[in-house]
N, C-alpha and C positions, 0 to 999 in steps of 0.2 A: 728224217730220222738224224741224230745229233748226239755224238758222242763224247764225251771229254776225254782226252788222253794224258797221262801222266808219268813222269819219268819216275823209276822206283823209289828214289833217293829225295823224291819229294812228294809222296803218296799225301801226307795229310793235308796240306794246304789245297791241291788239288782237287782232292775228295769234298773238301767242304764248297769248292769253287761247285763241284758239279751237284751236291745236295743243295745249294743257293739258286742252282737253275733247273732242278729237279731232273738232271739227265744221268743217263748213265756212265758210268765211271770206269775205265780200261785202262790199265797199267802197262808201262812202256817196260820191259827189262832192259838192264846193263848188266855188261861184264867189263873189266878192264883187266885187259891182259898184261903182263910184268914189263912188256915194252913200251907200256902207256898208252896203246892203241885202245880203240872202244869198240864194242859187240853191243847193237841195240836190236831188241827184237819187240816188234808190235803184234797187234792182234791179227790173225791173217784173214780179216775182213772188216773193211771199214766202209760207213756210209758215205754217202757225198759231201757231207760237211762234218769237221772235225774242231772242237777246241783244244788245241794244244797248250797244256801248262807247262811254263819254264822259264824260272828265273834264272838269270844270269849273273848273278854273284859271281867270282873266282872262276871266269867266262871262258877260258880258252878250251879247255876238255868240252866244257858245255855245249860251246858254238860248234865244236863237230860232231857231238853226238846231236845236236839237232838238225845239221845238214844230213847227216843219217837217217833220221825219224822223218824229217819232212820228204823228202824224196821218196823213201821206202812207203808212207801213209799215200804219196800220189798213185804208187805202182801198186796199191792194195785197194784204190775205187775211191779217194778221198779227192774231190774236185774243188774244195772250198777249203783252206785251212785258217782257222783264227787262232793267233799266237795271243797269249795271254803273258804276260811277261814282267812281273811286278817290280824286277828290279831291272833296268835295261843299262848295257855295261858299254864303253868307249864312248861317253857322248861328251866327255870335259873336253876331250882335243877336239875343238871344232876349227881350227887354223894351225898352219904349221909357223910356230913363231921362230923356228932356224931353219935355215936352207936343209932340206931333205926331211923332211919329219915327216911322218906319214898322217895325215889328218884322219885320226880314225872314227870320228862319228861320222864321217861320209861314206869311210867305207864299209863300216860295219853296218850302215843304215841300208847299203844297195844291198849289200849282202844278205841281210832279212827282208828287204823289198824284193828279192827273187825266189825266195822259201816259200811264203806265204800271202793271203790275200789281205789281213789284215793284222792289226799290231794293236795290241791295249796295253800300256804302263802306267807306272804309279809313281810322280815326281822325279821324273827323268830330268837330268842334271843336265840344263840346258842353257848357254850363258848367252850367246850373240843371235840367238832365234827363240822365237817365241811361240812356233808350233811344231810339232813332234814330224809333221810331215815335210818339211823342210828336211830334216835328218834321214828320214825314210820315206822315200817317194812312193806312198800309196793311198788311194783314195781314202782309206780307212785308216786311220794312223790316230791313236788316242793316248793323251797324256794326263792321266786323272790326278787327282792329289787328295793325299789322305789327312791334310792337316785338318778338316773338319770333324774327322773321326777321332783324331788323336785329342782335339779341342775337347770332344764329347766326353771321352773317356777321361781327360783329366779333370773334367768338371764333375766327375763322379768321385774322383778322389779328394780334391779339396775345393772348396769355394771361394778362396783368398790366395791369389798367387800375383804375381808378378811375371810374365811371358818376355824372355829376353832373346833377340836373336843375336849372334854373335858377329855378323856384318850384314851390310845392306842387301846382298842376295837372299838372306833369310828372310826378308821382311815379309815376304810372300805368304809362308808359311806361318809366322809367327802371326800375322792379322786375321789367317784366316781362324787358326786355332783360338786364338783370343775372343772373337766373337759367338764362340759357341758357348764361353760361358761368362761375357762381360767383364772377360778379365782385363787389367791395364797390362800394357805393354810396351817394349821399346827397342831399339837396334842399337848395336855398338860398331864403333869404326874397327876393322880388321887392317892389317899390312901384313901382305906375308913376307918373309925372306927366303924360303924355300920349304919343302914338304914336311919340315918338322919343325919351322921355326916360324912364329907369329908374333904379332904386338896387336895389343887390343887395346882401347879405350873406350871404357863405360860410359853409356847415358850420363848426364850431370841429375842424378836422383838421389833421394833420402834412401838407401837400402839397408839402414840400421833395423834390426830384429823383422827382415820382411821374408817372406819365402818366395824365392825366385826361381823359377823355371827357365832352363834353355831349353830352345826349340830350334831345331836344323832339318834339312832333308835328310841328311846324313851323318852319321857318325866312322870315320875310317880310323886314322892315326890317333886321334883323341885331341890332336894337342891344341887345337883351338877351343873347345870347351874346357880344357883342364886350365888354361891359362885365365879363361874369361871365369872360372870358378875360385881361382886364385884371388882375383882382383874384388870380387864379390865378398869372399869371405873376409879380406883385410878391411871392406869398407862397412864391415858390419854386420851381414846378414844372420837372420836365424837357421837358414835350410835351403840347400839349391839340390834340385833333381835336373833332371833332361829330358827331352821328348825328342823323337827323330821317326822319320817313315824308314830309312834302311841303317840296318844296326851291322855296318861291315867292321867293327872293331874285335881285334882278338882279346884272350887273357892278359897280356902284357900290355896293352892301351886300359882293358878294364882295370888293373890295377894301379894303373895311374890315374884315372879318371878318380878313382875310388879316394887316393892320397890327397889330391887336391882338392877334394870336400865333395866330391857331388854323392849324392845317396844314394838317389834309384835314378833307372832309367827305365822309361816305356818306350819299345819301339812297336811298328806293326810286324806282321807276319811276311813283309814282302821277301824276307829274307830269314833264313832259319837262325835263332839266337836265343839264348837265355834271357833276354828281354823281352823279347816277344808278349804283348797284351791285347794288342789288338789285330782284330783278324779282318783282312781286306776282302773277303768272298762277296759279303753284300756289295760294297761298291763296283768291283769287278762284274759281279753277274749283271746288276742294270745297264752297264755297256754292252755286253756281252748279248743281252737279249736285244739291245736296239740294232745290234750288228746284223744277228740273225734276222732280223724281222723282214 
């Protein structure tokens, strides 16, 4: 017997995963005390295998709650824990750029490997490595891509658009999404001058009266997409939208993106956000089934 465990603040996507797997769903209760500490409460009895759903946006408190939950699950009978983590935190810092910097990818990867037996994530932000098991040393570590799902969703919205990646790193997602609807695509050049200062050079195309959809793995501060949108409008586009896996941007960034001329943003449900349109449960369930077999 296997059950899906989900924290109370992520009940909806965890329940969608359980339904896709045809497994029982059980909730993990959470309480956060005024001093910032957390209490988690698991079902008092667990089967030998559990699928633990936890997305790790805004991760610091969530990582502690994951630690408490995983250890408690072992005490309650779980012999095998499969962590389904649609957004995986701390993957960008994969080396020390200055003396004394913590290499968070390596540290968090080992931390997770010590808690669970398998990790399934989506579009992890990996720079200098190609496989997730290089960051999380487990035999079962899977980095899936939502780009095909996003591309199929876009095809249902429009049959005529140019897909544009804001930088070379986005090429993998742009290409996968474009294949789903035989969309034309291109990739811009980006030079980053800091967390909030970027320079974008658009590919040499005729953008007049075109519908352009910006595609990336995540939207956080929003400055990269905003700058791309401004240049596209200056080049005469008819409309600019955006498509991403992880919607990490806040209300302030949303206003900036709208001011820059991005009309609609569509995202997956890897992180709860008003822009969510694409459910990841079917994609995740396929790999969970393979791991459990």
